[in-house]
C-alpha positions as CSV (number, residue, x, y, z in Angstrom):
1,M,117.1,138.2,138.8
2,D,116.4,134.9,140.5
3,D,112.9,134.9,139.1
4,L,114.3,135.4,135.6
5,K,116.8,132.6,136.2
6,Q,114.1,130.3,137.5
7,T,111.9,131.1,134.5
8,L,114.7,130.3,132.1
9,D,115.5,127.1,133.9
10,D,111.8,126.1,133.8
11,S,111.6,126.9,130.1
12,L,114.8,125.0,129.4
13,T,113.4,122.0,131.3
14,R,110.1,122.1,129.4
15,F,112.0,122.4,126.1
16,R,114.2,119.4,126.9
17,E,111.1,117.4,127.9
18,K,109.3,118.3,124.6
19,Q,112.5,117.5,122.7
20,E,112.7,114.0,124.3
21,E,108.9,113.5,123.7
22,I,109.3,114.4,120.0
23,A,112.4,112.2,119.6
24,E,110.5,109.3,121.1
25,R,107.6,109.9,118.8
26,V,109.8,110.1,115.7
27,S,111.6,106.9,116.8
28,S,108.4,105.1,117.3
29,Q,107.1,106.3,113.9
30,R,110.3,105.3,112.2
31,K,110.2,101.8,113.8
32,S,106.6,101.4,112.7
33,Y,107.5,102.4,109.1
34,I,110.4,100.0,109.0
35,E,108.2,97.2,110.3
36,K,105.6,98.0,107.5
37,L,108.4,97.9,104.9
38,E,109.7,94.6,106.2
39,T,106.2,93.1,106.1
40,R,105.8,94.4,102.5
41,F,109.2,93.0,101.5
42,S,108.3,89.6,103.1
43,D,104.9,89.6,101.2
44,W,106.7,90.3,97.9
45,S,109.2,87.6,98.6
46,L,106.3,85.1,99.2
47,K,104.7,86.2,95.9
48,I,107.9,85.8,94.0
49,D,108.4,82.3,95.4
50,A,104.8,81.4,94.4
51,L,105.3,82.7,90.9
52,R,108.6,80.7,90.6
53,A,106.8,77.6,91.7
54,K,104.1,78.2,89.1
55,M,106.7,78.8,86.5
56,E,108.5,75.5,87.3
57,K,105.3,73.6,87.3
58,A,104.4,75.1,83.9
59,K,107.9,74.2,82.6
60,T,107.6,70.7,83.8
61,E,104.1,70.2,82.4
62,A,105.2,71.7,79.0
63,A,108.2,69.4,78.9
64,M,106.1,66.4,79.7
65,K,103.6,67.4,77.0
66,Y,106.4,67.8,74.4
67,D,108.1,64.6,75.5
68,K,104.8,62.8,75.0
69,E,104.3,64.3,71.5
70,I,107.9,63.5,70.5
71,E,107.5,59.9,71.6
72,E,104.3,59.6,69.7
73,L,105.9,61.0,66.6
74,R,108.9,58.7,66.9
75,K,106.6,55.7,67.2
76,K,104.7,56.9,64.1
77,A,107.9,57.5,62.2
78,T,109.3,54.1,63.2
79,Y,106.0,52.4,62.2
80,R,105.9,54.1,58.8
81,K,109.6,53.4,58.2
82,R,109.1,49.7,59.0
83,E,105.9,49.7,56.9
84,A,107.9,51.1,54.0
85,G,110.5,48.4,54.3
86,G,113.1,50.0,56.5
87,V,114.1,48.3,59.7
88,Q,115.8,51.1,61.5
89,E,114.2,52.7,64.6
90,V,113.7,56.5,64.5
91,R,115.4,58.5,67.3
């Protein structure tokens, strides 16, 4: 009977040790997975910021281009109007 009790105690001890070992392994894998996800999210955030910067630069360049074209057309219109006898500046 004592042998049986000792065997059960030993088995229970080994079971608990394995249970702790598995729990630690799962915890470690979970932590690793979370770190990988956080890295991926950080990378995506950096890419989004870079795309926003490109977009803003393109908007600024386009606005400058159109402003330049508008100003040139105003000058032409004002010149043509003056040439035709009008004195008023085109806005």
